[in-house]
Every structure is written in structure tokens, then in C-alpha cells.
C-alpha positions as semicolon CSV with decimal commas, in nm:
position;residue;x (nm);y (nm);z (nm)
1;M;0,035;0,784;-2,444
2;S;0,249;0,927;-2,166
3;V;0,628;0,887;-2,198
4;Y;0,910;1,002;-1,972
5;D;1,166;1,205;-2,166
6;V;1,501;1,213;-1,991
7;T;1,639;1,453;-2,253
8;N;1,371;1,719;-2,207
9;N;1,428;1,847;-1,853
10;G;1,279;1,528;-1,710
11;Q;0,929;1,593;-1,837
12;Y;0,654;1,350;-1,924
13;I;0,538;1,399;-2,282
14;L;0,182;1,329;-2,400
15;Y;0,124;1,190;-2,750
16;N;-0,196;1,126;-2,945
17;S;-0,249;0,880;-3,229
18;K;-0,544;0,765;-3,442
19;N;-0,372;0,455;-3,576
20;L;-0,103;0,366;-3,315
21;I;0,162;0,424;-3,585
22;E;0,176;0,802;-3,630
23;W;0,203;1,000;-3,307
24;T;0,169;1,373;-3,237
25;E;0,301;1,544;-2,925
26;T;0,019;1,737;-2,755
27;G;0,149;1,841;-2,414
28;S;0,383;1,776;-2,123
29;Y;0,385;1,778;-1,744
30;Q;0,624;1,748;-1,450
31;A;0,597;1,482;-1,179
32;A;0,817;1,358;-0,895
33;G;0,928;1,039;-1,068
34;H;1,109;0,932;-1,379
35;E;0,955;0,617;-1,531
36;C;0,660;0,377;-1,558
37;P;0,385;0,640;-1,597
38;D;0,018;0,558;-1,560
39;M;-0,272;0,794;-1,632
40;F;-0,637;0,743;-1,546
41;E;-0,962;0,911;-1,438
42;L;-1,139;0,858;-1,105
43;P;-1,466;0,986;-0,957
44;V;-1,435;1,215;-0,655
45;D;-1,588;1,052;-0,346
46;G;-1,769;0,804;-0,573
47;D;-1,956;1,078;-0,764
48;A;-1,953;0,974;-1,132
49;S;-2,053;1,328;-1,235
50;N;-1,737;1,473;-1,078
51;K;-1,415;1,315;-1,201
52;K;-1,048;1,407;-1,190
53;W;-0,746;1,275;-1,376
54;I;-0,448;1,116;-1,203
55;I;-0,095;1,097;-1,340
56;W;0,112;0,832;-1,160
57;T;0,484;0,757;-1,168
58;G;0,687;0,445;-1,090
59;N;0,758;0,543;-0,728
60;G;0,387;0,589;-0,651
61;N;0,393;0,968;-0,656
62;Y;0,094;1,124;-0,828
63;R;-0,068;1,453;-0,922
64;I;-0,437;1,530;-0,960
65;G;-0,570;1,749;-1,237
66;S;-0,776;1,787;-1,552
67;F;-0,720;1,644;-1,900
68;D;-0,890;1,748;-2,224
69;G;-0,756;1,464;-2,435
70;K;-0,442;1,652;-2,525
71;V;-0,310;1,852;-2,229
72;F;-0,293;1,759;-1,861
73;I;-0,328;2,056;-1,625
74;P;-0,210;1,967;-1,270
75;E;-0,409;2,101;-0,978
76;T;-0,187;1,964;-0,700
77;E;0,180;1,913;-0,628
78;S;0,317;1,557;-0,628
79;M;0,178;1,348;-0,343
80;S;0,213;0,988;-0,230
81;S;0,001;0,723;-0,062
82;Y;0,235;0,441;-0,166
83;Y;0,548;0,357;0,031
84;G;0,806;0,083;0,077
85;D;0,928;-0,176;-0,170
86;S;0,641;-0,173;-0,421
87;Y;0,738;0,004;-0,741
88;A;0,631;0,056;-1,103
89;G;0,265;-0,020;-1,028
90;Q;0,026;-0,023;-1,324
91;S;-0,352;-0,026;-1,313
92;F;-0,623;-0,216;-1,498
93;S;-0,865;-0,019;-1,713
94;N;-1,223;-0,109;-1,802
95;E;-1,269;-0,339;-1,505
96;P;-1,634;-0,460;-1,509
97;D;-1,733;-0,281;-1,187
98;G;-1,554;0,038;-1,292
99;R;-1,282;-0,011;-1,033
100;R;-0,923;0,101;-1,085
101;V;-0,700;-0,187;-0,966
102;N;-0,324;-0,146;-0,933
103;I;-0,058;-0,418;-0,907
104;G;0,301;-0,323;-0,826
105;W;0,639;-0,491;-0,836
106;L;0,767;-0,582;-0,489
107;R;1,138;-0,556;-0,550
108;D;1,436;-0,671;-0,353
109;H;1,669;-0,378;-0,407
110;R;1,937;-0,498;-0,167
111;P;2,275;-0,596;-0,319
112;G;2,244;-0,908;-0,530
113;Y;1,866;-0,877;-0,597
114;D;1,824;-1,254;-0,562
115;A;1,935;-1,255;-0,198
116;G;1,759;-1,536;-0,017
117;H;1,595;-1,688;-0,324
118;I;1,835;-1,979;-0,362
119;G;1,634;-2,287;-0,452
120;M;1,315;-2,091;-0,521
121;P;1,154;-2,097;-0,869
122;F;1,114;-1,718;-0,877
123;N;1,294;-1,392;-0,805
124;Q;1,090;-1,114;-0,640
125;Q;0,710;-1,085;-0,671
126;M;0,404;-0,877;-0,749
127;S;0,198;-0,692;-0,489
128;L;-0,158;-0,760;-0,387
129;P;-0,424;-0,624;-0,625
130;L;-0,508;-0,282;-0,482
131;E;-0,814;-0,071;-0,553
132;L;-0,748;0,302;-0,602
133;T;-1,014;0,557;-0,509
134;L;-1,007;0,937;-0,498
135;R;-1,154;1,079;-0,180
136;T;-1,163;1,398;0,017
137;G;-0,935;1,371;0,319
138;T;-0,740;1,598;0,548
139;G;-0,578;1,858;0,322
140;G;-0,801;1,791;0,021
141;L;-0,826;1,520;-0,241
142;R;-0,610;1,212;-0,199
143;L;-0,569;0,864;-0,345
144;F;-0,680;0,591;-0,108
145;I;-0,538;0,241;-0,159
146;N;-0,711;-0,075;-0,034
147;P;-0,690;-0,449;-0,103
148;I;-0,963;-0,572;-0,338
149;D;-1,262;-0,738;-0,171
150;E;-1,200;-1,066;-0,358
151;L;-0,908;-1,140;-0,124
152;K;-1,164;-1,219;0,145
153;S;-1,242;-1,541;-0,043
154;L;-0,898;-1,673;0,065
155;R;-0,977;-1,644;0,436
156;G;-0,968;-1,958;0,645
157;E;-1,018;-1,981;1,020
158;T;-1,071;-1,645;1,191
159;T;-0,999;-1,552;1,554
160;S;-1,126;-1,220;1,691
161;W;-1,103;-1,005;2,004
162;D;-1,279;-0,686;2,119
163;N;-1,196;-0,426;2,383
164;L;-0,858;-0,557;2,493
165;S;-0,611;-0,379;2,719
166;L;-0,248;-0,475;2,661
167;N;0,045;-0,400;2,894
168;P;0,416;-0,465;2,838
169;G;0,483;-0,838;2,838
170;G;0,132;-0,930;2,725
171;N;0,059;-1,100;2,394
172;P;-0,296;-1,204;2,296
173;L;-0,151;-1,393;1,997
174;E;0,075;-1,611;2,209
175;G;0,116;-1,953;2,046
176;T;0,006;-1,831;1,701
177;Q;0,228;-1,964;1,424
178;G;0,200;-1,965;1,048
179;D;0,319;-1,809;0,725
180;F;0,002;-1,667;0,567
181;Y;-0,221;-1,428;0,760
182;E;-0,453;-1,132;0,712
183;I;-0,482;-0,912;1,022
184;E;-0,731;-0,628;1,082
185;V;-0,692;-0,418;1,395
186;E;-0,801;-0,085;1,542
187;F;-0,584;0,063;1,818
188;D;-0,661;0,344;2,060
189;V;-0,312;0,496;2,081
190;Q;-0,360;0,762;2,348
191;N;-0,197;0,578;2,640
192;A;0,085;0,392;2,465
193;E;0,422;0,493;2,321
194;E;0,535;0,202;2,101
195;F;0,341;-0,104;1,991
196;G;0,309;-0,339;1,699
197;F;0,335;-0,687;1,556
198;T;0,623;-0,926;1,518
199;L;0,566;-1,134;1,204
200;R;0,812;-1,419;1,159
201;G;1,091;-1,212;1,313
202;R;1,005;-0,886;1,131
203;T;0,823;-0,597;1,296
204;V;0,541;-0,362;1,204
205;K;0,549;-0,101;1,478
206;Y;0,403;0,240;1,554
207;T;0,574;0,512;1,760
208;V;0,320;0,755;1,904
209;S;0,554;1,045;1,986
210;T;0,670;1,069;1,623
211;N;0,355;0,939;1,449
212;T;0,579;0,693;1,267
213;L;0,476;0,358;1,127
214;N;0,771;0,130;1,055
215;C;0,700;-0,174;0,835
216;D;1,012;-0,393;0,846
217;G;1,238;-0,089;0,818
218;K;1,021;0,112;0,576
219;E;0,881;0,424;0,748
220;V;0,591;0,658;0,688
221;T;0,444;0,936;0,901
222;I;0,081;0,861;0,990
223;S;-0,130;1,061;1,232
224;P;-0,400;0,879;1,431
225;K;-0,757;0,964;1,337
226;N;-0,949;1,071;1,648
227;G;-0,686;0,895;1,857
228;K;-0,720;0,569;1,664
229;L;-0,494;0,383;1,425
230;K;-0,620;0,113;1,189
231;L;-0,391;-0,145;1,031
232;H;-0,479;-0,404;0,768
233;L;-0,184;-0,641;0,728
234;F;-0,109;-0,923;0,486
235;L;0,171;-1,168;0,561
236;D;0,279;-1,385;0,267
237;A;0,572;-1,616;0,195
238;T;0,812;-1,332;0,115
239;S;0,627;-1,010;0,196
240;I;0,442;-0,790;0,440
241;E;0,188;-0,543;0,300
242;A;0,013;-0,290;0,524
243;V;-0,286;-0,065;0,460
244;V;-0,325;0,217;0,713
245;N;-0,638;0,406;0,822
246;D;-0,878;0,262;0,563
247;G;-0,646;0,324;0,270
248;W;-0,482;0,653;0,368
249;A;-0,148;0,488;0,301
250;Y;-0,008;0,159;0,172
251;I;0,338;0,037;0,272
252;S;0,511;-0,283;0,169
253;S;0,821;-0,485;0,249
254;F;0,969;-0,760;0,035
255;R;1,171;-1,002;0,246
256;V;1,270;-1,366;0,258
257;F;1,192;-1,478;0,613
258;D;1,383;-1,708;0,843
259;S;1,257;-2,054;0,746
260;E;1,260;-2,160;1,113
261;D;1,058;-1,866;1,249
262;H;0,680;-1,885;1,209
263;E;0,568;-1,695;1,521
264;I;0,313;-1,413;1,513
265;S;0,284;-1,180;1,814
266;L;0,141;-0,846;1,927
267;Y;0,325;-0,629;2,178
268;V;0,339;-0,293;2,354
269;K;0,664;-0,152;2,495
270;E;0,551;0,150;2,695
271;G;0,214;0,238;2,845
272;T;-0,118;0,062;2,813
273;L;-0,250;-0,017;2,468
274;R;-0,623;-0,028;2,406
275;I;-0,726;-0,259;2,122
276;N;-1,079;-0,181;2,009
277;S;-1,096;-0,475;1,770
278;L;-0,862;-0,741;1,634
279;E;-0,927;-1,008;1,371
280;V;-0,668;-1,262;1,258
281;H;-0,755;-1,459;0,947
282;E;-0,560;-1,759;0,832
283;M;-0,511;-1,735;0,455
284;R;-0,537;-2,011;0,198
285;S;-0,322;-2,022;-0,114
286;V;-0,466;-1,850;-0,422
287;W;-0,376;-2,168;-0,613
288;D;-0,602;-2,395;-0,401
């Protein structure tokens, strides 16, 4: 068991027990977070013979290291692949396919907490189920975060485009309206400055000069890979969730939308945007 100890220099303390009643402290570690720890093992690049341990904190920061059953030895500083409003994520263990699946709390941390939820039978929500994998990326090992494949079963009608060129004022999604969409797109960013989506009045935009992705006000620095940027977006009743560059980063925004605005659009502000591929999937309710 891993427990945050606010009285002990903000350390996480590890305890062992044989009966879940009597507990013995075996070690401690530091991490850039202060609650909701999670701890699990993942194969490196899918190699079951080469595994590392991950310690995870409520804000999505994590460290990679080794664990002998008593002591965790970190091998990296705190890192993050998890940005925006999702918090306190916990992962499933012993999933039948050996996957590590995380679900977070998409919180509304604006004043009032229930802002916009008048008349709704809930307050705030959980994130999509997200599969965590440990892969070698730029700079070494890193957690990659992707939506689970089962979400594809919710897809309805799909519209797709290939090899589009978009100039300011253009919008290949003109006339598209709805509240529930999954969008997959690959951009060639070399001849554009700012581009993105407007989703029911909220924007997911990328600024090339600063390598900044802004998801409804939540920002993360993302460098294109070989001049390309991939986005995998999910629009739901009160959220936008974005996966970037095949899981390099996950960013989320919890928001109650304008009930009168259902428009979906794609834009570029400066330069010419090359869109290598674009797929827009209507999404059915998980309850159907």
C-alpha cells in the first residue's frame, strides 16, 4: 500500500501486510503530487520480459523505477503525459488482456463546482477509459495514454477526407452539428501558424510558432513529429478529451456547453493547412 504522508516531508510511504490488518512500513519515495497514489508494473515497448514500475499521483505526474516488493527506487524525475481537468485517476489491475486501464475524475474546479449543472442529475463526471503503455520515446521511457479500443463500438456514421488543403475562411465540416463526436486527424503543420477545431463554441487549437496545443483553455507544449500533428478528439455532453500524437499526451476539459450551440468546424487562421487524413465519427450513447 502506498500512502501520502503530509507530516513526513510530503513523502509517499510504502507499507506491507500479510493480513490487511497489521502493516509494516518498508520504504518511501518522493513524487510531484500529494494524494491519490497508484502503483503498477508495465512492460517496456510490449516486452513482457522487461518491465518497469510506475508510481502515479493524483495530478497525473509519475516516476518510473524498480520495486522489490518493499522499496521503490526511482530511475526518472517526475514526468507527465496527463493534462487538463482530469484528476485522481486510478487504474484497473488484472484486466483479462493484461492492459492497464485508467479512469480519472473530470472536475469542474471553477467557483461553485456545480456551475452549469442546474437541472442535471449529476455533478461532474469520469473520464474515458484510457489504456496506459510504457514506450520508448524522445528522451527515453514515457507513459503513453490512449482511449481503449472498445470505444470504437460506439461509432455511428463516419465521414472521411484525405489530402485536403485548407486556407483561411475554409471549413470542410461546414454544416456539421451534433453533441457527440469522435474525430481523428493528421495535420501537416509546416505551412500554417494557427489552426484547430471549434466544438460547440469551444476551441481546440494549435499554435505552430510556440508548439502549443490549447484544449478549451488548457495548454500543453507538443512538438510535431516529422512535421505532423495527430489529434484524437472526443466530444461528449460536458467534456472534450484529446489524445495527441498516438498517446504522447492526453488533455481534457470539463465544461457545460451552450445548449443552443451544436456546431462543429475546422479552421486555419494563417497560412495553408495540409490535412493528410480526417475522420469524423458520430457517437452513440454507451447506454443504447
